C-alpha positions as CSV (number, residue, x, y, z in Angstrom):
1,M,-75.8,19.5,63.1
2,D,-73.4,18.8,60.5
3,D,-70.5,19.4,62.8
4,R,-71.8,16.1,65.0
5,T,-69.0,13.3,65.6
6,Y,-70.2,9.9,64.3
7,T,-69.9,7.4,67.3
8,A,-67.5,5.2,65.3
9,D,-64.9,8.1,65.2
10,A,-65.2,9.1,69.0
11,E,-61.8,9.0,70.6
12,P,-60.6,9.2,74.3
13,G,-59.7,12.7,75.1
14,D,-62.1,14.3,72.5
15,E,-64.9,16.4,73.2
16,V,-67.7,16.0,71.1
17,T,-71.2,16.1,70.2
18,V,-73.1,12.7,69.1
19,A,-76.7,12.5,68.0
20,G,-78.9,9.5,67.1
21,W,-81.5,7.3,68.5
22,V,-81.6,6.1,72.4
23,H,-81.1,2.3,72.0
24,E,-81.2,1.0,75.6
25,I,-81.3,2.6,79.0
26,R,-79.7,0.7,82.1
27,D,-79.9,2.3,85.5
28,L,-77.9,0.6,88.2
29,G,-78.5,2.7,91.0
30,G,-76.2,5.1,91.7
31,I,-74.7,5.0,87.9
32,A,-76.6,4.7,84.8
33,F,-75.8,4.2,81.1
34,L,-77.6,5.0,77.9
35,I,-76.6,3.4,74.6
36,L,-76.8,5.8,71.9
37,R,-77.2,4.8,68.2
38,D,-76.2,6.3,64.7
39,T,-75.4,4.9,61.6
40,T,-72.1,3.9,62.2
41,G,-72.6,2.1,65.7
42,K,-73.4,2.9,69.5
43,I,-71.6,4.5,72.1
44,Q,-72.3,4.3,75.7
45,V,-73.2,7.7,77.6
46,K,-72.6,7.3,81.6
47,F,-74.6,9.2,84.4
48,E,-72.9,9.2,87.6
49,K,-76.1,10.5,89.3
50,D,-74.5,11.8,92.5
51,E,-71.8,14.1,90.5
52,M,-73.9,15.4,87.8
53,D,-76.7,17.9,87.4
54,E,-80.0,16.6,88.4
55,D,-81.8,18.1,85.6
56,L,-79.2,16.6,83.3
57,V,-79.8,13.0,84.8
58,E,-83.5,13.1,84.6
59,T,-83.5,14.1,81.0
60,G,-81.1,11.6,79.9
61,L,-82.8,8.8,82.0
62,N,-86.2,9.6,81.6
63,V,-86.2,9.7,77.4
64,H,-88.0,7.0,75.8
65,R,-86.3,4.4,73.7
66,E,-85.5,5.3,70.1
67,S,-86.0,9.0,70.7
68,V,-83.7,11.1,68.9
69,I,-81.2,13.2,71.1
70,S,-77.6,14.8,70.9
71,V,-75.2,14.7,73.7
72,T,-72.2,17.0,74.1
73,G,-69.3,15.8,76.3
74,A,-65.9,14.2,76.7
75,V,-65.1,10.9,75.5
76,E,-63.1,8.6,77.9
77,E,-61.7,5.2,77.5
78,E,-63.6,2.5,79.1
79,P,-62.9,-1.1,78.2
80,R,-66.1,-2.5,79.8
81,A,-68.1,-0.1,77.3
82,P,-69.5,-1.9,74.4
83,T,-67.2,-0.1,72.1
84,G,-64.4,0.7,74.4
85,V,-65.2,4.2,75.0
86,E,-67.9,6.2,76.7
87,V,-69.4,9.7,77.0
88,T,-69.5,11.6,80.0
89,P,-72.1,14.1,79.1
90,Q,-72.1,17.6,79.8
91,S,-75.6,18.3,77.9
92,V,-78.3,16.1,76.8
93,D,-81.1,17.7,74.0
94,V,-84.0,15.7,73.4
95,I,-84.6,16.4,69.6
96,A,-87.4,14.1,68.7
97,E,-89.3,12.1,71.5
98,A,-90.4,8.6,70.6
99,D,-93.8,7.4,71.8
100,P,-93.3,4.8,74.6
101,E,-95.5,2.0,72.9
102,L,-93.3,0.9,70.2
103,P,-95.0,-1.2,67.5
104,L,-91.7,-3.5,67.3
105,D,-88.5,-3.7,69.2
106,P,-85.7,-2.4,66.8
107,S,-83.2,-4.0,69.4
108,G,-84.2,-7.3,68.3
109,K,-84.8,-8.8,71.8
110,V,-88.3,-9.2,70.8
111,D,-88.9,-10.8,67.6
112,A,-91.5,-9.2,65.3
113,E,-93.5,-11.1,62.3
114,L,-92.9,-10.0,59.1
115,P,-96.1,-8.1,57.9
116,T,-95.5,-6.2,61.7
117,R,-91.9,-5.1,60.3
118,L,-93.2,-4.4,56.7
119,D,-95.8,-2.1,58.2
120,N,-93.2,-0.5,60.4
121,R,-90.3,-0.5,58.0
122,T,-88.6,2.7,59.4
123,L,-88.4,1.2,62.7
124,D,-87.5,-2.3,61.3
125,L,-84.2,-1.0,59.2
126,R,-82.8,0.4,62.8
127,K,-82.0,-3.1,63.5
128,D,-78.3,-3.9,62.4
129,E,-79.2,-7.1,60.6
130,V,-82.0,-5.4,58.5
131,K,-79.9,-2.5,57.9
132,A,-77.5,-4.6,56.4
133,I,-79.4,-6.4,53.8
134,F,-80.2,-2.7,52.1
135,E,-76.5,-1.6,52.5
136,I,-75.8,-5.1,50.7
137,R,-78.4,-4.1,48.3
138,A,-76.8,-0.8,47.4
139,E,-73.6,-2.4,46.9
140,V,-74.9,-4.9,44.6
141,L,-76.0,-2.3,42.3
142,R,-73.2,-0.2,42.4
143,S,-71.2,-3.6,41.3
144,V,-73.6,-4.5,38.6
145,R,-73.2,-1.1,37.4
146,E,-69.5,-1.2,37.2
147,A,-69.9,-4.4,35.9
148,F,-72.1,-3.2,32.8
149,R,-69.3,-0.1,32.1
150,S,-66.5,-2.7,32.1
151,L,-68.4,-4.1,29.2
152,N,-68.9,-0.7,27.5
153,C,-72.3,-0.8,28.1
154,T,-74.6,2.7,28.1
155,E,-77.1,2.9,31.1
156,I,-80.7,3.8,29.6
157,N,-84.1,4.3,31.3
158,T,-87.3,3.1,29.2
159,P,-90.8,4.2,30.1
160,K,-92.6,2.4,32.8
161,I,-96.1,3.5,31.5
162,V,-96.8,1.8,27.8
163,A,-99.4,1.4,25.7
164,T,-99.2,-2.5,25.2
165,G,-97.3,-5.1,27.2
166,T,-94.3,-6.8,26.3
167,E,-95.8,-10.3,26.4
168,G,-99.4,-9.5,25.2
169,G,-102.5,-8.8,27.6
170,T,-102.1,-10.8,30.7
171,E,-100.4,-10.0,33.8
172,L,-100.8,-6.3,33.1
173,F,-101.8,-3.6,35.3
174,P,-104.2,-1.4,33.4
175,I,-104.4,2.5,34.4
176,T,-106.1,5.6,32.9
177,Y,-103.8,7.8,31.0
178,F,-105.7,11.0,29.8
179,G,-109.0,9.1,29.3
180,R,-107.1,5.9,27.4
181,E,-105.9,2.7,28.6
182,A,-102.4,2.4,29.3
183,F,-100.1,-0.3,31.3
184,M,-97.6,-0.4,33.6
185,N,-94.6,-2.1,32.0
186,Q,-93.9,-5.6,32.6
187,S,-90.3,-5.2,30.9
188,P,-88.3,-3.1,28.9
189,Q,-87.4,-5.7,26.7
190,L,-88.9,-4.1,23.7
191,F,-87.4,-0.4,24.2
192,K,-83.9,-1.9,25.0
193,Q,-84.2,-3.8,21.8
194,L,-84.9,-0.8,20.0
195,M,-81.9,0.7,21.4
196,V,-79.3,-1.9,20.3
197,G,-80.5,-0.7,16.7
198,S,-79.4,2.7,17.5
199,G,-75.9,4.1,17.6
200,L,-75.8,3.0,21.1
201,E,-75.7,-0.9,20.7
202,R,-74.9,-2.1,24.1
203,V,-77.2,-0.9,26.9
204,F,-78.3,-1.9,30.4
205,E,-81.2,-0.6,32.6
206,I,-81.9,-1.1,36.5
207,G,-85.4,-0.1,37.0
208,P,-88.8,-1.4,38.3
209,I,-91.0,-3.8,36.3
210,F,-94.8,-4.4,37.2
211,R,-96.6,-7.7,36.9
212,A,-99.8,-8.5,37.8
213,E,-99.6,-12.1,38.8
214,E,-101.6,-13.8,41.3
215,H,-98.4,-15.4,43.1
216,N,-98.7,-15.3,46.8
217,T,-95.4,-16.9,47.7
218,P,-91.8,-16.0,49.4
219,R,-90.3,-15.5,46.0
220,H,-92.9,-13.3,44.0
221,L,-93.4,-9.3,43.7
222,N,-95.9,-7.5,41.8
223,E,-93.2,-4.6,41.5
224,A,-89.8,-5.9,41.3
225,T,-86.3,-4.4,40.3
226,S,-85.0,-5.5,36.9
227,I,-81.4,-5.6,35.9
228,D,-81.4,-5.7,32.2
229,F,-78.9,-6.6,29.4
230,E,-79.0,-6.1,25.7
231,S,-76.1,-6.0,23.2
232,A,-75.9,-5.7,19.0
233,F,-74.0,-8.3,17.5
234,Y,-74.0,-10.6,20.4
235,D,-75.4,-14.3,20.5
236,H,-76.7,-16.3,23.2
237,T,-73.5,-17.7,24.1
238,E,-71.9,-14.2,24.8
239,A,-74.8,-13.2,26.3
240,M,-74.5,-15.7,29.0
241,D,-70.7,-14.8,29.5
242,A,-71.8,-11.2,30.5
243,C,-74.7,-12.4,33.0
244,E,-71.9,-14.6,34.5
245,H,-69.5,-11.6,34.5
246,V,-72.2,-9.3,36.4
247,V,-73.4,-11.7,38.6
248,K,-70.0,-12.5,40.0
249,A,-69.2,-9.0,40.0
250,A,-72.4,-8.5,42.1
251,Y,-70.6,-11.1,44.4
252,E,-67.3,-10.2,44.5
253,G,-68.3,-6.3,45.5
254,V,-70.3,-7.4,48.5
255,A,-67.4,-9.7,49.5
256,E,-65.0,-6.8,49.4
257,N,-66.9,-4.1,50.6
258,C,-69.3,-5.6,53.4
259,A,-67.3,-6.9,55.7
260,E,-69.4,-5.6,58.5
261,E,-72.7,-6.1,56.9
262,L,-72.0,-9.7,56.2
263,E,-70.9,-10.0,60.0
264,A,-74.4,-8.6,61.5
265,L,-76.3,-11.2,59.1
266,G,-74.0,-14.2,60.3
267,L,-72.5,-14.9,57.2
268,E,-68.9,-13.6,57.6
269,D,-67.5,-17.0,57.5
270,E,-69.8,-18.8,54.8
271,F,-70.3,-15.8,51.9
272,A,-68.1,-16.3,49.2
273,A,-68.3,-15.1,45.4
274,P,-68.8,-17.8,42.7
275,E,-65.7,-19.2,41.2
276,G,-65.4,-21.1,37.8
277,D,-67.8,-21.2,34.8
278,F,-71.1,-21.7,35.4
279,P,-72.1,-25.1,34.0
280,R,-74.5,-25.0,31.0
281,L,-77.1,-27.8,30.7
282,T,-79.4,-28.0,27.9
283,Y,-83.4,-28.0,28.8
284,Q,-83.2,-31.8,27.8
285,D,-80.4,-32.5,30.0
286,A,-82.2,-30.5,32.8
287,L,-85.3,-32.7,32.4
288,D,-82.9,-35.9,32.1
289,K,-81.5,-34.9,35.6
290,I,-84.6,-34.3,37.2
291,N,-86.6,-37.5,36.1
292,A,-83.3,-39.5,36.9
293,T,-84.0,-38.3,40.8
294,G,-87.4,-40.1,40.8
295,E,-88.5,-37.0,42.9
296,L,-91.6,-35.7,40.9
297,D,-94.9,-37.4,40.8
298,E,-94.6,-37.1,37.1
299,P,-91.8,-37.2,34.7
300,L,-91.1,-34.4,32.9
301,V,-91.3,-34.3,28.9
302,W,-90.4,-32.2,26.2
303,G,-92.3,-28.6,26.2
304,D,-92.9,-28.9,30.1
305,D,-92.2,-25.5,32.0
306,L,-90.2,-26.6,35.2
307,S,-92.2,-26.4,38.2
308,T,-90.9,-24.9,41.7
309,E,-90.4,-28.4,42.5
310,A,-88.3,-29.5,39.4
311,E,-86.2,-26.4,39.6
312,H,-85.4,-27.1,43.6
313,V,-84.9,-30.8,42.5
314,L,-82.4,-29.9,40.1
315,G,-80.8,-27.0,42.0
316,Q,-79.8,-30.0,44.6
317,E,-78.3,-31.7,41.7
318,V,-76.4,-29.1,40.5
319,G,-75.1,-27.4,43.7
320,E,-73.8,-23.8,42.2
321,H,-75.4,-21.3,39.6
322,Y,-76.1,-22.9,36.1
323,F,-77.7,-22.4,32.9
324,I,-80.3,-24.0,31.2
325,T,-80.1,-23.5,27.5
326,D,-81.9,-24.7,24.3
327,W,-85.4,-24.3,25.3
328,P,-88.2,-25.4,23.4
329,S,-89.6,-22.3,20.9
330,E,-93.0,-23.0,22.0
331,I,-92.8,-22.0,25.7
332,K,-90.5,-19.0,25.2
333,P,-91.2,-15.4,24.0
334,F,-92.3,-14.5,20.5
335,Y,-88.7,-12.4,20.4
336,I,-86.4,-15.2,21.2
337,K,-84.9,-16.4,18.0
338,D,-84.9,-20.1,17.1
339,H,-81.7,-22.1,16.3
340,D,-81.1,-21.9,12.4
341,D,-81.0,-25.6,12.3
342,D,-83.9,-26.4,14.6
343,E,-87.0,-24.4,14.4
344,E,-88.3,-26.3,17.5
345,V,-85.3,-25.6,19.7
346,S,-84.9,-21.8,21.0
347,T,-81.8,-19.8,21.9
348,G,-83.1,-18.9,24.9
349,F,-81.7,-19.7,28.3
350,D,-82.4,-19.2,32.0
351,M,-79.8,-18.7,34.5
352,M,-80.3,-20.5,37.9
353,H,-79.4,-20.3,41.6
354,P,-79.8,-23.9,43.4
355,S,-83.0,-22.3,44.8
356,M,-84.5,-20.5,42.0
357,E,-84.5,-19.0,38.3
358,L,-82.7,-15.8,38.5
359,V,-82.2,-14.5,34.8
360,S,-84.3,-15.2,31.6
361,G,-82.4,-14.3,28.2
362,G,-81.4,-15.4,24.9
363,Q,-80.8,-14.1,21.6
364,R,-83.6,-11.9,19.5
365,E,-85.2,-12.5,16.4
366,H,-83.5,-9.5,14.3
367,R,-85.4,-10.3,11.1
368,Y,-88.7,-8.4,10.3
369,E,-90.9,-11.1,8.8
370,Q,-89.8,-13.9,11.3
371,L,-90.2,-11.4,14.0
372,V,-94.0,-10.8,12.8
373,A,-94.7,-14.3,12.4
374,G,-93.8,-14.8,15.8
375,F,-96.4,-12.6,17.2
376,E,-99.0,-14.4,15.2
377,Q,-97.9,-17.7,16.2
378,Q,-98.5,-16.7,19.9
379,G,-101.7,-15.1,19.2
380,L,-100.5,-11.3,19.4
381,D,-101.3,-8.5,17.1
382,P,-98.6,-7.3,15.3
383,E,-100.2,-4.0,14.3
384,A,-100.2,-3.3,18.1
385,F,-96.8,-3.4,18.3
386,E,-95.8,-1.2,15.5
387,Y,-93.9,1.0,16.9
388,Y,-91.5,-1.9,17.5
389,T,-92.0,-3.9,14.6
390,K,-91.0,-1.3,12.1
391,M,-87.8,-0.4,13.2
392,F,-86.7,-4.0,12.1
393,K,-87.2,-2.9,8.7
394,Y,-84.5,0.0,8.9
395,G,-81.4,-2.5,9.8
396,M,-81.8,-4.1,13.2
397,P,-78.3,-6.2,13.9
398,P,-77.8,-9.7,15.8
399,H,-78.5,-8.8,19.4
400,A,-78.9,-10.8,22.6
401,G,-79.7,-9.9,26.2
402,W,-81.5,-11.0,29.6
403,G,-83.4,-9.3,32.6
404,L,-82.0,-10.3,36.1
405,G,-84.2,-9.9,39.2
406,G,-82.6,-7.9,41.5
407,E,-84.4,-8.7,44.6
408,R,-83.7,-12.8,43.8
409,L,-80.4,-11.9,43.3
410,V,-80.1,-10.4,47.0
411,M,-82.5,-13.0,48.3
412,T,-80.1,-16.0,46.8
413,M,-77.1,-14.1,47.8
414,L,-78.0,-13.7,51.4
415,G,-80.1,-17.0,52.1
416,L,-83.3,-14.7,52.9
417,D,-86.5,-16.8,53.2
418,N,-88.9,-14.2,51.9
419,I,-88.2,-12.1,48.8
420,R,-90.0,-9.2,50.7
421,E,-87.2,-8.9,53.2
422,A,-84.7,-7.5,50.4
423,V,-87.4,-4.9,49.5
424,L,-88.1,-1.6,51.2
425,F,-91.5,-1.4,50.6
426,P,-92.9,-4.3,49.0
427,R,-96.1,-4.5,46.7
428,D,-98.0,-7.8,46.5
429,R,-101.3,-8.5,46.1
430,Q,-102.1,-7.7,49.8
431,R,-99.6,-5.0,50.6
432,L,-100.4,-1.6,48.6
433,S,-98.9,0.7,52.0
434,P,-96.5,2.1,53.2
């Protein structure tokens, strides 16, 4: 069927074969209309009952909604039609009949709850606004890849089945691997660090990560997409520069290439790429701003992590993407380097959207003795990570990087209520199928 014409390309005077789904049928008595939908849009098919073959009319008007059909006929101008043209059919072929009882309404006239939508994702994506999310997500990933390449990065792929976790034994999904215990990887962190010690030096990866967290919130997933960056001879400030560049590029790509999708989501007038530099607040600045609002039950003190409520309060104060820098060493992972002049303060940073954290990163500890000491301070066995630590004996350059949550980026970019709306087939505590 590669010789079919897409509905968007049908012009008056053409003889076409269009194929797609039956979106709607309107029977007005002597005349009836079938709306056919394909990936480019919709087109009206007109049936004048008294002037057409009875079998042709019966085939076209008795087919159930969401059935797959092909229609061959002449395209004519019709200003009253949804797209200004309509097809007068010579033939209608039913390719795949749909069940008359649909679990949800792809036309969107009847709303469905999110669990029903996720249970029937194929039908759900037939709605323009849902499909638009995933067209935008694809554009985000394309733009991000181009941004990384503009930074002279090499794309890598690291293992998702590992012998040890990135940050210890918690939050790991164990699996059986030929009689041995293994885990689904939480992050490509350790592997991307090993790569900056190789001849590649500056790398990125876009791939799945797995976290066995017990969360059941609108912002957490157990399988997510991580957008990762790591560069040799970078410090934490340069890594933040790269992060800002990549996030802005994602927005700019969507603004330039997704006008129809933004319109389908009702965002055409309010979507804009961030401008200017992202503010950079120290962790202490962040605590002071949050506490000054008086909105938390208890004031935050040095060493506290930021709760969801605290992030929301701070986001309201800042009002745009921003960084939190200079986190306490005690609450950052072992591989984050401390400042040379203050071991209590790390080079770790987070990049925030006003509504939530998007990025965690920092300069890494590249010195072998200090790295091993960091393992021990956090109660981890360095020998379990020997494949990683031993490479730091062979000339590991200073390096820095970060990980960006792909679904969170799309969620905050589009103002989605639930992160699951940005995933085709989400995995959480309750959902393992489809």
